[in-house]
N, C-alpha and C positions, 0 to 999 in steps of 0.2 A: 551799601547792601540793602536789597528790597526787604521791607518788613513783611512777615508772614501774617495774613489776616485770618482769624478764626471764623469770620463770617462766610467765607467761600465754601468750606466743607459743610457748614450748616445749611446753606442755601441749596447746595447740590443734593444733600441728604433729604431735605424737605421736598424737593422736586422729584427725587426718586421715589420717595414714599407715596407722593400723590400719584405718580405714574403707576406704581404697583397697585395702589388701591383702585385706580380707574380700570386697570386691566383685570383685576380680580372681579370687579363689579360686572364688567363685560362678559367674562367667562361664565360667571354665575348666571347672568341673564340668558346667555346663549344656551347653557345647559338646561335651564328651566324650559326655555322655549322648545329645545330638542325633546325633552322629556314629554312635554305636552303633545308634541307631534307623534310621539311613540305610543300614545294611548290607543289600544286596539281591542277588537273583540274577534274571537275565533268561533266560527259557527259551522254547522254541518247541515247539508241539505240532502234529502233522501228521495229517490224516484224509483218506483216499482211498477211492474207491469206483468200481466199474465198473457201468454201466447200459447198457441198450439204448436206442437212439434211439426216440422216439416220434412223430416227424414227418419226413416226407421230401418233397423237391421234386425231381421228375425231368423234366428238359427232354428231349424226344425231337425231335431236329433232323435234317433231311436237306435236300439240295439237288439240283436237276435243272437241266439246261442244254438249250437248243434255240434255233432261229432263228425259230420261230413262236410269239409270246408267248401268243396266245389258246389255242393247242393246249397249250402248256407249262403254262399255269394249270390247264387241265382235267386234265392228267396229274398235277399236284401235288395237286389236290383229290381225285382218285381215290385217291392214296396216303394222303391224310389219313383218308379213309373206311376204308381197310384198317387203319390204325393204330388207329382208334377201335374197330373190330371186334376187333382183337387185344387191346386193353385190356378190352373187355367180356367177352371170352372168359376173361380172367384175373381176373374178379370186381370190376373197378373201376366205381364209380358214375359216371354221366355228370357229376354235380356236382363230382366230383374232377378232371375233365379240362377243360382250357381251351385254345382254339386262338388263337395269336398272329396278328398281321397278317403277311401274306406280304412278304418282302423281295425286291424285284426290282432286279437290277443289269443295266444296258445297258452292255456292255463298249465298244461303239462310241461311246457318249456320254461316256465318261471321257477327258477331255482330257489326263490325266496318264499314261495307259497307252499302250503300243505296240500299236496295233490290227493290225499285220500278222500274218498267220497265225492269226488268231482263227477257230476252227472253229465255235463256237457264240456267237452274239451275246448271248443272255440267260441269266442265272442267277437262278433263284428258290429262296429258302430259306424253309422252313417249320418252325415250331416248335409242338409240342403239349406242354403242361406238365401233369404229374400232380402234385397236391398231396394227399398221403394221411397218415393217422395210423396206417397199417399198413406199416411198413417191410418186414416179411417178405413181404408180398404183392408189393411192388415188387421185392425181391430175386429172387422166384420168376419174375416176369415178365422181369426182366433176364437170367436164365439161359436164357430161351426166345426171346430177341431174334432169334436166327438164323431164326426163322419168318418174320420180316419180310424178311430178305435173300432168302429163297427167292421173295418176291414182287417182287424187283428194287427193294426199298427199302433203300438204304445209309444206316443210321443213323450220324450223326457220333460219333466217339470222345469220350473224356473230356477235351475241351478246356475252356477257361474258361467258355464260354457254355453248354455242354451237360453239364457235370459234375453228377452226382447229389449233392444236398446233404442230409445227415442232421443232425437237431438233436434235443436233449433239452430239454423244457419243464417237466419236473417238479422243478426245482431247489428250489423253496420247500418242497416235501415232505421233502427230504433235509436241509435246512439245520439244523434243531434237533439231530438226532441227530449229524450230522457235527461241529457245533460242540461238542457235549458230549464227543465222542470226542477231538477235538483238545485241549480243555481238560483232560481227564483225563490225556492223555499228557503234556502240559506239566507238570502237577502231579507225575506220576511222576518226570520228569527233575529237577524242583526238589527233591523229597524225597531222591533219591539224592545230589544235590550237597550238600544240607544234612547228610546222614548222613556223607558223606565228609569234610566239613570240620568235623565235631564241632559242628554248629549245629542249631538248631531252626528249622523252617519257620514263618513267621508269616502274616499276612494278605496279601491281594493289594494291591500298591501301584498297579498299573496293568494294564490288559489291552487288547489290540488284536486284533480279528478281521481276518484278512487277506481279500483278495478271493477269491471262489470262481472257479475256472478250470475250463472244460469243453473237453476236446480229444479228438481221435480216439485210440483206443488205439494203432493203428498204421495205416499207409497202406493196408493190405490189407482192414481191417475198419472202415470209417469209420462203420458203423451201431452199433458199440460205442464208448461214450464213457467217458472217464476224468475223474472229477470229483475236485477236490483243493482243500483249504483249509488254511491254516497260521494258528494262533492264537499270539500272542506275549503272555506273561504275566510280570509282574515281582512277585516276592514278597519280603517283609521276612525278614531272618534275625536270629536272636538266639542268645545263648550258652545 
């Protein structure tokens, strides 16, 4: 019978321990290297620009009251003609001008209103809308709107239905340069952070372009728009 040797298990155990130790060291080294690679900095870059609106919608609205509906309709139509003449005088093409349907309100037919003391039974509201790619022309006409008041045409103020709406449609032309500006600004911030932390700036790990926003510069100049975008970039750092 072959005699059992205690040396064989000891040798195998020692080899196994050495192997596990070596594997653990390799795993630890790999994790440390991976962790070093994962050092990153997340920065944001901002690009802003002011532009002039290139499209405007101008609703010109007024109301008249009376007790003879047929006579009242004729009066409103006459004022519409005066408004069209005013717009033509200020250089607007007839294709830029559209007349909406007249809104007629019969106060005596309204079951929810108190009809006592109603001086005029009918109210007729008219809206002429100007759609133009020349906001400056609209601004000029708006400054002369008192000419219509002298013709007994009381134009409604800037309520929700009659407010002038300015918009900018050339965003696609601005996007490439603004994205470049935002990305360059983000890199400048990342480079300063790397220098301050005694590190070197590496490649981009991820990048996200924020949404473009267009807003009025302020409430008094809605024809001047403020365009803004923020880019978010994450860079690797190394020693």
